[in-house]
C-alpha positions in Angstrom: 0.0 0.0 0.0 1.3 3.4 -0.9 1.8 5.8 2.0 -0.2 8.4 0.2 -3.2 6.2 0.7 -2.9 6.7 4.5 -5.1 9.5 5.6 -4.4 9.5 9.4 -2.0 7.8 11.8 -2.6 7.4 15.5 -0.2 9.4 17.6 2.4 7.0 18.8 2.4 8.3 22.4 -1.5 8.3 22.7 -2.3 4.7 22.1 -1.6 3.3 25.5 -4.0 6.0 27.0 -6.9 5.0 24.9 -10.0 3.3 26.4 -9.3 0.3 24.2 -5.8 -0.2 25.5 -7.1 0.0 28.9 -9.7 -2.7 28.1 -7.0 -4.9 26.8 -5.1 -4.5 29.9 -8.3 -5.3 31.8 -8.8 -8.5 29.8 -5.2 -9.5 30.3 -5.5 -9.3 34.0 -8.8 -11.0 34.3 -8.1 -13.8 31.9 -4.4 -14.2 32.6 -3.6 -13.5 28.9 -0.8 -11.6 27.1 -2.7 -9.9 24.5 -0.7 -7.2 22.6 -2.0 -3.7 22.2 -3.1 -4.6 18.8 -6.5 -4.5 17.1 -6.5 -7.6 15.2 -5.5 -9.6 18.3 -8.3 -8.2 20.6 -10.7 -8.6 17.7 -9.9 -12.2 17.3 -10.1 -12.9 20.8 -13.5 -11.2 21.0 -15.2 -13.4 18.5 -13.5 -16.6 19.6 -14.3 -16.1 23.2 -17.7 -14.3 22.8 -19.1 -15.1 26.3 -16.1 -13.9 28.1 -15.9 -10.8 25.9 -19.3 -9.6 26.5 -19.1 -10.6 30.2 -16.1 -8.2 30.5 -17.8 -5.4 28.5 -20.4 -5.3 31.1 -17.7 -5.0 33.9 -15.3 -2.7 32.1 -18.1 -0.2 31.3 -19.7 -0.4 34.7 -23.2 -1.0 33.5 -25.6 -0.6 36.3 -27.8 -3.5 37.0 -27.7 -7.2 38.3 -25.9 -9.2 35.7 -26.8 -12.7 36.6 -24.7 -15.8 36.1 -25.4 -16.8 32.6 -23.9 -14.6 29.8 -25.1 -16.3 26.6 -28.0 -18.9 26.6 -28.0 -20.9 23.3 -24.8 -19.4 22.1 -24.8 -21.6 18.9 -28.4 -20.7 18.1 -28.4 -17.9 15.4 -31.1 -16.7 15.6 -32.4 -17.7 19.0 -29.3 -17.0 21.3 -30.1 -14.7 24.4 -27.7 -12.6 26.2 -27.7 -12.1 29.9 -31.0 -14.0 30.4 -30.9 -13.6 34.3 -30.0 -10.0 34.4 -32.1 -6.9 35.7 -31.5 -3.5 34.2 -33.1 -0.2 33.3 -31.9 1.8 30.3 -32.7 5.3 31.5 -30.9 4.7 34.9 -27.7 3.8 33.0 -28.0 6.9 30.7 -28.7 9.2 33.6 -26.0 7.9 35.9 -24.0 10.4 38.0 -26.3 13.5 37.6 -24.3 16.7 38.1 -23.9 20.2 36.9 -22.0 19.0 33.8 -23.6 19.8 30.6 -25.6 16.9 29.1 -27.3 18.5 26.0 -26.7 21.6 24.1 -29.5 22.3 21.5 -29.3 24.4 18.4 -31.7 25.2 15.5 -31.2 27.3 12.4 -31.3 30.6 14.2 -28.9 29.6 17.0 -28.8 28.2 20.5 -32.1 27.1 22.0 -31.4 25.3 25.3 -28.9 23.7 27.5 -29.4 21.1 30.1 -27.2 19.7 32.7 -27.1 16.1 33.8 -28.9 16.9 36.9 -31.6 18.9 34.9 -32.0 16.2 32.4 -32.5 13.5 35.1 -35.2 15.7 37.0 -37.1 16.5 33.8 -37.1 12.8 32.6 -38.2 11.6 36.0 -41.0 14.2 36.4 -42.2 13.2 32.9 -42.0 9.5 34.0 -44.2 10.4 37.0 -46.7 12.0 34.6 -46.7 8.9 32.2 -47.2 6.7 35.3 -50.2 8.9 36.3 -51.6 8.1 32.8 -51.4 4.4 33.3 -48.1 3.8 31.3 -46.6 0.8 32.5 -43.8 -1.7 31.3 -44.3 -2.9 27.8 -46.6 0.1 26.8 -45.7 2.2 23.7 -45.0 5.8 23.8 -44.4 7.5 20.3 -42.9 10.8 19.5 -43.6 12.8 16.3 -40.8 15.4 17.0 -37.9 17.3 15.8 -34.3 16.6 17.1 -34.7 18.5 20.4 -34.2 17.8 24.1 -37.9 17.1 24.7 -37.6 14.1 22.4 -34.9 12.6 24.4 -36.7 13.4 27.8 -39.7 11.6 26.4 -37.4 8.6 25.6 -35.8 8.5 29.0 -39.2 9.0 30.7 -40.6 6.0 28.9 -37.8 3.7 29.5 -37.5 4.7 33.1 -40.9 3.0 33.3 -39.9 -0.1 31.3 -41.9 1.3 28.4 -41.2 0.9 24.7 -40.1 4.2 22.8 -40.6 4.8 19.0 -40.1 8.0 17.1 -40.6 9.7 13.6 -39.2 13.0 12.6 -41.4 16.0 12.1 -40.7 16.1 8.4 -42.7 12.8 7.8 -46.1 13.4 6.5 -49.1 11.8 8.2 -49.3 8.7 6.0 -45.8 7.8 6.8 -46.3 8.3 10.4 -49.6 6.3 10.5 -48.0 3.4 8.5 -45.5 3.1 11.4 -47.2 3.9 14.6 -50.6 2.3 13.7 -48.9 -1.2 13.9 -47.4 -0.8 17.3 -50.7 0.7 19.1 -49.3 3.4 21.2 -50.9 4.6 24.3 -49.3 8.1 24.3 -48.5 10.4 21.5 -46.0 13.2 21.8 -45.9 15.6 18.9 -44.4 19.2 18.2 -46.9 21.5 16.6 -44.2 22.3 13.9 -40.7 22.7 13.0 -38.4 25.0 11.1 -36.5 24.2 7.8 -34.6 26.6 5.6 -35.9 29.6 7.4 -39.6 28.5 7.2 -42.1 27.3 9.7 -43.8 24.1 8.7 -47.0 23.6 10.9 -47.9 20.2 12.0 -51.3 20.5 13.8 -53.2 19.2 10.8 -51.0 16.3 10.4 -51.2 15.5 14.1 -55.1 15.5 14.0 -55.1 13.2 11.0 -52.6 10.9 12.8 -54.8 10.9 16.0 -57.9 9.8 14.1 -56.0 6.7 12.9 -54.5 5.8 16.2 -57.4 4.3 18.1 -55.3 3.1 21.1 -53.8 6.7 21.9 -55.2 7.8 25.3 -53.4 11.0 25.5 -51.7 13.5 23.1 -49.0 15.8 24.4 -48.3 18.9 22.1 -44.9 20.4 22.6 -45.0 24.0 21.3 -41.7 23.8 19.3 -42.9 26.3 16.7 -44.5 28.7 19.2 -48.1 29.3 19.9 -49.7 27.7 16.7 -53.5 27.6 16.6 -54.8 24.5 18.3 -58.5 23.8 18.6 -58.1 20.3 19.8 -58.1 19.5 23.6 -54.6 18.2 23.6 -52.4 18.5 26.6 -49.6 20.9 26.7 -46.1 19.2 27.0 -45.0 21.6 29.9 -47.7 20.0 32.0 -45.4 16.9 32.6 -42.9 19.0 34.6 -45.6 19.8 37.1 -45.7 16.1 38.3 -44.1 14.4 41.1 -41.0 12.6 39.8 -40.7 8.7 39.6 -38.8 7.6 42.7 -37.3 4.4 41.4 -36.4 3.0 38.0 -38.5 0.1 37.0 -36.1 -3.0 36.5 -36.5 -4.9 33.4 -34.8 -7.8 31.9 -31.8 -7.4 29.5 -33.9 -8.8 26.6 -37.0 -6.8 27.1 -37.9 -4.3 24.5 -36.5 -0.6 24.5 -36.9 0.6 21.0 -39.2 0.0 18.1 -37.6 1.3 14.9 -38.8 0.8 11.3 -37.5 -0.9 8.1 -37.7 0.9 4.9 -41.1 -0.4 3.7 -39.7 -1.9 0.5 -42.4 -4.7 0.3 -45.2 -3.1 2.1 -45.7 -1.3 5.3 -42.5 -0.7 7.2 -41.5 -3.7 9.6 -41.4 -2.8 13.1 -37.9 -3.9 14.5 -37.8 -4.4 18.2 -34.5 -3.8 19.9 -33.8 -4.8 23.7 -32.7 -2.8 26.6 -29.4 -4.4 27.3 -28.3 -5.1 23.7 -28.5 -1.5 22.8 -27.0 -0.2 26.0 -24.0 -2.7 25.7 -23.4 -2.3 22.0 -23.4 1.6 22.2 -21.1 1.6 25.4 -18.6 -0.8 23.5 -18.6 1.3 20.3 -18.4 4.7 21.9 -15.7 3.9 24.4 -13.6 1.3 22.8 -14.0 2.2 19.2 -14.4 6.0 19.2 -12.5 6.6 22.5 -15.2 8.8 23.9 -14.4 10.0 27.3 -16.1 11.9 30.2 -17.1 15.5 29.5 -16.2 15.2 25.8 -18.6 16.7 23.3 -20.4 14.5 20.7 -22.4 15.8 17.7 -24.3 13.9 15.1 -26.3 15.5 12.4 -29.5 13.4 12.4 -33.2 13.4 13.0 -35.1 11.3 15.4 -36.3 9.2 12.5 -32.8 7.8 11.8 -31.1 5.2 14.0 -28.0 7.6 14.4 -30.4 9.6 16.9 -30.6 6.5 19.1 -26.9 6.0 18.7 -26.1 9.6 19.7 -28.4 9.5 22.7 -26.5 6.5 23.8 -23.3 8.3 24.2 -24.6 10.0 27.3 -23.7 6.8 29.0 -20.1 7.7 28.7 -20.9 10.9 30.8 -20.0 12.9 27.7 -22.4 15.8 26.5 -24.2 15.7 23.2 -25.1 18.5 20.7 -28.3 18.6 18.8 -29.0 20.4 15.6 -32.5 20.7 14.1 -32.9 22.2 10.6 -31.1 22.7 7.3 -27.4 22.2 7.8 -26.6 24.7 5.0 -29.1 27.4 5.9 -27.6 30.8 5.2 -24.0 29.2 5.5 -22.6 25.9 4.2 -20.0 25.9 7.1 -22.8 26.2 9.8 -22.1 22.9 11.5 -18.4 23.2 11.3 -18.7 26.6 12.7 -20.7 25.1 15.5 -18.0 22.6 16.1 -15.4 25.5 16.6 -17.6 27.5 18.8 -18.6 24.6 21.1 -15.1 22.8 20.8 -16.8 19.6 19.7 -14.6 16.5 20.0 -16.5 13.9 17.8 -18.2 15.3 14.8 -20.8 13.0 13.0 -22.5 13.4 9.6 -23.3 11.5 6.5 -21.3 10.9 3.5 -23.9 12.9 1.6 -23.3 15.9 3.7 -19.5 15.6 2.8 -20.3 15.4 -0.8 -22.7 18.3 -0.7 -20.2 20.5 1.3 -17.4 19.7 -1.1 -19.7 21.0 -4.0 -20.2 24.4 -2.3 -16.4 25.3 -2.8 -15.9 26.1 0.9 -12.6 25.4 2.5 -13.4 25.4 6.3 -9.8 24.6 7.1 -8.7 28.0 5.9 -10.8 30.1 8.5 -11.9 27.7 11.2 -10.0 26.5 14.1 -11.2 22.9 14.6 -8.4 21.9 17.0 -10.9 20.3 19.4 -12.2 17.8 16.7 -10.2 14.7 16.8 -12.8 12.3 15.0 -15.2 12.8 12.2 -17.7 9.9 11.8 -19.4 9.4 8.5 -22.2 7.1 7.8 -25.4 6.4 5.9 -23.8 5.4 2.4 -20.1 4.7 1.7 -17.7 7.6 2.0 -16.0 7.8 -1.3 -12.1 8.1 -1.7 -12.8 11.7 -2.9 -14.8 12.3 0.4 -11.7 11.3 2.4 -9.6 13.6 0.3 -12.0 16.5 0.9 -12.1 16.1 4.6 -8.1 15.9 4.9 -7.6 18.8 2.4 -10.3 21.2 3.3 -11.6 20.4 6.8 -8.8 19.2 8.9 -5.5 17.3 8.1 -4.8 15.5 11.5 -8.4 14.0 11.7 -9.3 10.5 12.3 -12.0 9.8 9.7 -14.3 7.1 11.2 -16.4 5.8 8.4 -18.9 3.5 10.1 -21.6 1.1 8.9 -24.4 -1.0 10.4 -28.0 0.1 10.5 -31.4 0.1 11.8 -31.5 -3.6 11.9 -28.8 -3.8 14.7 -29.0 -0.1 15.9 -25.3 -0.2 16.0 -22.3 -1.0 13.7 -20.8 -4.2 12.1 -17.7 -2.1 10.8 -16.2 1.0 12.1 -13.1 2.7 13.6 -10.5 2.0 16.1 -7.8 4.1 17.9 -4.9 1.8 16.9 -4.7 1.5 13.2 -4.1 4.0 10.3 -7.1 5.2 8.3 -6.6 4.3 4.6 -8.3 6.4 1.8 -11.8 5.0 0.9 -11.6 2.1 3.6 -13.3 1.4 6.9 -10.8 0.6 9.5 -12.2 -2.6 11.1 -14.8 -5.1 12.1 -16.5 -4.4 15.4 -15.3 -6.0 18.5 -17.4 -9.1 19.3 -18.9 -9.0 15.7 -17.9 -12.0 13.6 -18.3 -10.2 10.4 -17.2 -11.9 7.1 -17.8 -11.7 3.4 -19.4 -14.7 1.7 -19.9 -15.7 -2.0 -23.1 -17.1 -3.1 -22.2 -20.7 -1.9 -21.2 -19.4 1.7 -17.5 -19.3 1.3 -15.4 -16.6 2.9 -13.7 -14.1 0.7 -10.7 -12.0 1.2 -10.2 -9.1 -1.1 -13.1 -10.0 -3.2 -16.6 -8.6 -3.3 -19.5 -10.5 -1.8 -22.3 -10.5 0.9 -21.5 -8.9 4.2 -22.5 -11.4 6.9 -22.2 -12.0 10.7 -21.6 -15.5 11.8 -22.1 -15.3 15.5 -25.0 -13.8 17.6 -24.5 -10.5 19.1 -26.4 -8.5 21.8 -28.2 -5.9 19.7 -29.8 -8.4 17.4 -33.5 -7.5 17.2 -35.5 -9.6 19.6 -38.3 -9.8 17.2 -40.4 -7.9 14.7 -43.7 -6.5 16.0 -46.7 -8.5 14.8 -44.6 -11.4 13.7 -45.5 -14.2 16.3 -43.8 -17.0 14.2 -40.7 -15.0 13.5 -41.2 -15.6 9.8 -40.5 -12.0 8.7 -37.6 -11.9 11.1 -35.9 -15.0 9.7 -36.7 -14.1 6.1 -35.1 -10.6 6.6 -31.7 -11.8 7.9 -31.3 -15.7 7.7 -33.1 -16.7 4.4 -29.9 -17.0 2.4 -27.2 -18.6 4.6 -28.4 -20.9 7.4 -27.4 -19.8 10.8 -25.6 -16.7 9.5 -27.0 -13.0 9.3 -26.9 -11.6 5.8 -27.0 -7.9 6.1 -27.6 -6.9 2.5 -24.5 -4.9 1.9 -22.1 -5.7 -1.0 -18.6 -5.4 0.4 -15.1 -6.8 0.7 -12.5 -7.3 3.4 -9.0 -6.4 2.4 -6.0 -8.5 3.2 -5.0 -6.1 6.0 -8.5 -6.3 7.6 -10.1 -3.0 6.4 -13.4 -3.0 4.8 -14.9 -1.5 1.7 -18.6 -1.2 1.2 -20.1 -0.8 -2.3 -23.6 -0.3 -1.6 -26.8 -2.3 -1.0 -27.1 -5.9 -2.3 -30.8 -5.7 -2.2 -33.5 -3.3 -3.5 -33.7 -1.0 -0.6 -33.0 2.5 -1.8 -30.2 4.4 0.2 -29.7 7.8 -1.3 -27.3 9.8 1.0 -27.6 7.1 3.5 -31.3 7.5 4.2 -33.2 4.1 3.8 -36.1 4.5 1.5 -38.6 1.7 0.8 -40.0 1.7 -2.7 -43.4 0.6 -1.5 -43.9 3.8 0.4 -43.2 5.7 -2.7 -45.5 3.4 -4.8 -48.5 3.9 -2.4 -48.4 7.7 -2.7 -47.7 8.1 -6.4 -50.2 5.4 -7.6 -53.0 7.4 -5.9 -52.7 10.1 -8.6 -55.1 9.6 -11.6 -52.2 10.1 -14.1 -50.3 7.1 -12.8 -51.0 3.6 -13.8 -48.0 2.0 -12.1 -44.5 2.8 -11.0 -41.1 1.2 -10.1 -38.2 2.9 -8.4 -34.5 1.9 -8.2 -31.4 3.3 -6.8 -28.8 4.2 -9.5 -25.2 4.4 -8.6 -24.1 7.9 -9.3 -20.9 9.9 -8.4 -20.2 7.9 -5.4 -23.7 7.8 -4.0 -27.1 6.5 -5.1 -29.9 8.5 -6.5 -33.6 7.5 -6.7 -34.9 7.0 -10.3 -38.7 6.7 -10.5 -40.1 5.0 -13.7 -43.7 5.7 -14.4 -46.2 4.0 -16.6 -49.0 6.5 -17.2 -52.6 6.2 -17.7 -53.8 6.8 -21.4 -54.1 10.3 -22.4 -51.6 11.7 -19.9 -48.1 13.2 -20.2 -45.3 13.5 -17.7 -45.2 17.4 -18.1 -44.2 19.8 -15.4 -47.6 20.0 -13.9 -47.7 16.1 -13.5 -44.1 16.2 -12.1 -45.1 18.8 -9.5 -48.2 16.8 -8.4 -45.9 13.7 -7.8 -43.3 15.7 -5.9 -45.9 17.3 -3.7 -47.6 14.1 -3.0 -44.4 12.4 -1.9 -43.1 15.5 0.1 -46.4 15.9 1.9 -47.1 12.3 2.8 -43.7 10.9 3.1 -40.8 13.3 3.4 -38.5 15.5 1.2 -35.9 12.8 1.3 -38.3 10.5 -0.6 -38.4 12.8 -3.7 -36.7 10.9 -6.8 -33.8 12.6 -8.6 -35.3 11.7 -11.9 -38.8 10.7 -13.2 -38.8 8.8 -16.5 -42.0 7.4 -18.5 -41.8 3.9 -19.7 -44.4 1.8 -21.8 -44.4 -1.3 -19.5 -42.8 -2.7 -16.3 -41.4 -6.0 -16.0 -43.0 -8.4 -13.4 -42.8 -12.0 -12.3 -45.0 -14.7 -13.3 -46.7 -14.2 -9.9 -47.5 -10.6 -10.9 -44.8 -8.9 -8.7 -42.8 -6.0 -10.2 -39.1 -6.7 -10.3 -36.9 -3.8 -9.1 -33.7 -6.0 -9.0 -34.0 -6.8 -12.8 -34.5 -3.1 -13.7 -31.6 -1.9 -11.4 -29.4 -4.5 -13.1 -30.5 -3.5 -16.6 -29.7 0.3 -15.7 -26.3 -0.7 -14.4 -25.6 -2.8 -17.5 -25.6 -6.1 -15.7 -26.6 -9.5 -17.0 -30.1 -10.4 -16.1 -30.0 -14.0 -14.7 -33.6 -14.7 -14.1 -35.4 -13.7 -17.3 -37.1 -17.0 -17.3 -39.0 -15.9 -14.0 -40.4 -12.9 -15.8 -43.9 -12.8 -17.4 -43.0 -10.1 -19.7 -39.1 -9.9 -20.1 -39.3 -7.8 -23.3 -40.4 -4.9 -20.9 -36.7 -4.7 -19.8 -35.9 -3.1 -23.2 -37.5 0.0 -22.1 -34.8 0.6 -19.4 -31.8 0.0 -21.6 -29.2 2.7 -22.3 -31.4 5.7 -21.4 -29.6 8.8 -22.2 -31.3 10.7 -19.1 -29.6 8.4 -16.7 -26.2 9.5 -18.0 -27.0 13.1 -17.0 -27.1 15.0 -13.7 
């Protein structure tokens, strides 16, 4: 490997002071081993000695709770293994540990600072809200849902819910009513917390109309809390004001739960229908995040962590989880480029942020503005830049090094909603190589398989995980026989998790991810289900049928929507605008396709299902291997060599 490919080297005198080095020393003393301060060595031990590894993670990170004697029940069952089956634990108790005057949350919007909360204030507000929820009958296992911006009240709602052993789920405010209903209706919440509006690009977007529509579809909701994020917006409904929760007597004792009891319900992309409801457990999420934040990212007490996210993306859950390290977190709500493309990096300079998290799409968009933050910003405090959502291109690494900060660890990380954590990410020991992810996660037996299930080195294939891990989903909601669950991850390789990423592991152990291996759309790292788009578009009288694919384009993915029109209609500007408004209003701006193209027919299987994979392959000039499965293979000709797909 050429030295020019190395973007960052760890400081030679700093490795021994890292949390990972301390953990290796901890393992050596507990296990009477002589592991070197070497990443591949500790990774190998972590996957060959799974039970001891996770046992010591609990001890090293000082998780609050009763651990119990059993570490993994049914360790060889994948799926089916259970971690810490005898334990008692509460998520909020761990996140709210050691309340003090130290800052916990700094909250910003497009117009500047909005709020600061200390750890003591955060705990007080969360427990008062928990007291209010308890007075409304919320108990262990009940669902509390939030339709909220990225603000401290969303975090308070989550912590209050989990203090009681309740289950929390959220959608960001930019989702339309249909997208929210598709998600929350399935999980039957008892309480809905919603903001009356949000701000984006200098504009107020009111949400009271959407909230009323949502409430009509959620028959199980017994109470609606309205948070006046957008000020005093007209409200004729008898909803409760969010501030009332702080008038309640605080919860006096956290409700103990089992390690494998539900914590979060998050949602799949909705590719084949309504989004699947993925249920994650308390201990699995807490333990995975503790491992990733402390050992991989080396987050320490009082450090400041920022991630540009919404509460509809799993990186919100990941960011909030870093409070366990007694770090502080920074929230931003709104357009990251509003009035200034360097807005977020200026925030990093002003607040002296230590870990700056964003998406590869943000880096790409920032590079196109022509700004050079390194020339006018002092980012000395920032030691790590995290990027996720989609693969960070080699050019993205170059831009960060050349225009943001030279001596900066670029932590490209990848996992997803399915595990609410990472399969591959960074470590403080190894160099960062341009275009490559540093390592596989500790305790995560990640491999690359060919179609026959053989391991590959330096060759592209399916990213898999060969052993159970704590943050596996415990189930899908409304999937009593686990059929959807098994089909999602275990339908290709028996006893092995297939993640749906196309990737390779290099000879030196780094990872390169090339994109999705299935039909989930992933523009800018935002998972988009095609079925959600179809449900909206095909309600229009102009549209007969539609099919959407992700086209690889300039280091990212863009959504292409092909439309079969009804007779007598044209895809003119008026029709395009109707489609855009329909998608934007009922789903979100992120669902809007980059291009819309008319076709005469759409290929389908003999059972009548449209086949996105075949269309995607044709667009990318790949051979179609399953033409015999198509009822109308001639329809593929409409998607070949389209000039529009060679243009921006």
